[in-house]
N, C-alpha and C positions, 0 to 999 in steps of 0.2 A: 198568418203564422206570425208575421212580424209585429202585429197588434197584440200579440200575446207573447212578446219578448224573444221570439226566435230570430236567429240570424240567418237570412236566405241568400245563398249565393246563386249565380246563374252559370250553367256550363256553355260551352262553345256552340251548342245547338240550341241554347236559350232556355232549356229546361230548368226549372227551380230546383235547388238542393238545400235541404236543411242541414245546417252546420252542426248544431247542437242536439242531435238525437240523444245523447247521453244525459241531457240536462233534465232535472226532476220537473221542469216546467212543460217539457215536451208532451207527455200523455195528456195533460190537460188542454194544451194548444191543439193537439191533434183532434181531440175530442170536439172542441169548439169549431173547428174548421171543416170536419168532416162532411158536414152537409153541403158544402161549398164544392166539393170534388165533382168533376163531371162523370156521367155515367160511362161505364166502360162501353167501348165499341162492341157491337155483337160480332161474333165470330162467323164470318162468311162461309157457308157451305160450298163445296166444290160442285161443279156441274153434275158430277156422278151423284153425289149424296143428294142433291136437289132432285134430280130425276127419280132417285129410289124413293125419296120421301113422297114425290107426288105419285108415284105408282102405289105406294102403301095406302094413301089416302083414297084413291080411286078403287083400290081392292076392297077397303072397308065399305066403301058406299055401295059397290057391286054386291056385297054380301048383306045388304039390307040395313046398314048403318047410314041412313040417308043424311043425317046430321054431322057426320064426321068432317071436319074442316080440311081445307088445303093447307099445306105447310107454309110457313113464313117464306117468301121469296128470296130472303137474304140468309136467313140461318137454316132453313130446312126444317125447323122445329114445328110441331103442331101445338098450338096454343089452346087451352080450354075456352079462353074467352072468345075465340073466333067461331065457336060452334057447339051446340049442344048445351043442355042444361047440367048443372053440378049433379043432379040425380042420375042422368044419362051417363056421365063420366064415372060416377061411382060404381054403376052397375055394368060398366063396359066389359070387364073380364068375366064377370059371373054370367051376364046374359048372352055374351057373343065371344065365348072363349075360343071357339074354333077359328071364327074370323080373326081374332086378335092374334093367335098363334100362326096362322097362314100369312096374314098381311103385314104383321109387325114382328119379323123373326128378330130374335136376339143375335148380336153378333157373336161369332164363336172365337 
């Protein structure tokens, strides 16, 4: 940001703070530096959420969807890249609607 004309100050915790956010240069500086920002940390699932996600994945496999992956051990989310083809994912609700509804209930 400093290389793009912005003044940066640092708080007591060491976190940087851009002083001139109202500057006409700010949008362009922000755009130029956006790729340098670290990826956000994943939100960690609670033990209960993780257990429920594992149970849902096991339920899907018990109902014949052998390719259905286990959830991410940190976030509890099931990622398509961890199992199955894109065709299988696209047809999941159509070909396995009962399993989908039983194993992956929507929160109420």
